[in-house]
N, C-alpha and C positions, 0 to 999 in steps of 0.2 A: 884675763877674762875676754870673751868675745864681745866686741862692741856692735851696736846696732845703729844704723844711720836712718833717722826718721826725717822725711821731708814732707811739708804740707803748706798749702797756700790758704790764706784767710782774707776775705774781703773786709775792709774797714772803711767806714765813712767819716774820714777826717783828713786834714791836710798832712802832707809828708812831714812838715816842720813840727807839728804838734806830736805826731806819732813817734817820730825819730827821737824826740826828747825822752819819751817813755822807754825806748829801746836802748839808749846809749848812756844815760846818766844814772848815777847811784840812786839819787832821789826818785827818778822816774821808775827804775826797775824795782825799787823797794815798795812801790805802790801796788804792783800787780804780780811780779815774778817771784820775789822772795820775801821772807819776813823782814829782812833788813839787808841793805847793801852799803858797804863802806869802802873807802879807798885808803890804802895804807901809805906810809911815807915813800915807798918804792913805786907808787902810782899803780899798784895792783889792786884788783877788786876782791872784796871778800863778801861772798853771798852767804847769808845765813838762812837755811831752810832745813827741814827734817831734823831739827835740833842739833845741827852742827854747821861749822864753817866750811865753805867751799872756796878755795883760792882760785883766782882766774887772772889771766893777763889779757889786756885789750890788744889783739894782734892785727886787727884790721878796722879801719874807720874811714868811711867816705860820707861826709855830711849829707844828711837827708836821704841816703841811699842804702848804706850797708854798714853793719857792725858785727864783729866776731870776737867772742871771748873763748879763750883756751884755758881749760881747767887743769890744775896741777896740784900735786901733793908736795908741800914745802919740805917734807921729810925725805923725799926721794929725789936724788940729784939727777940721775940719768934716765928718767922716765921718757919713753919714746912715743907711745901711742896715746896722745892726750885726748880726753873727751873735749868737745867744744859745743858751743851754741852759736848759731849764726842767724842774723835777721837781715833780710833784704826787702827793700821797699820797691814796688814796681807799680807804675801808674799806666793804665790803659788810656792812651791819648784820645782815642775816639769817644769813649764813654766817661772819661775822667774818674774812673773807678780805681781806688787804691787797694793794693794787695800786700800783705805781709807774707813773705816766704820764710818759714821756720826750718832750719836745718839743725837737728839735734843728734849729735854723734856721742853716744854714751853706752855704758855697759849695764844699765839698770833695767830698762823696760823692753817688753816686746811691743810690736806695733799696736795691738789693741789698747794696751796701757798708755802708750804714748799718745794715741788719738784722744783718749779720754782726758789725759792730763792737759794736753795742749788746747783742746776745745774749752776746757774749764778756764785755763789761764787767759786765752784770747777773749773769752766771754767777759772775764773780769776786767781786762784792759778796755774792751769796748764800753763797758758800763761806766768806767772812770772817765773816759774821754767823750762819751756820748756818741760813739760811732757804731 
């Protein structure tokens, strides 16, 4: 399948430390991103949404700055073009405004669907943290 790379920036009124917890931990992600998120014995993440499990590896982590999850199918050994979701936090030093950059590389949605999905998800995140 052909994958689509969706990139968007969202302003959020909260501290990096608070927001990063919601982007990088299983408990934080399960509050706004997925119905449930667990970590298995191999330290891989299992995101439950759309009535199915989605397995992911944490492939990049820079505290309070950046996190990237690479999705994989445990039944496919030599999968090459993995879908991934990446969150980057960027603060404008002049205005002290915090932005979340979302990079969603997947084969599921076109840009219009991705915009609607991510606006809904970020809106839910803002509601939870009051930002």
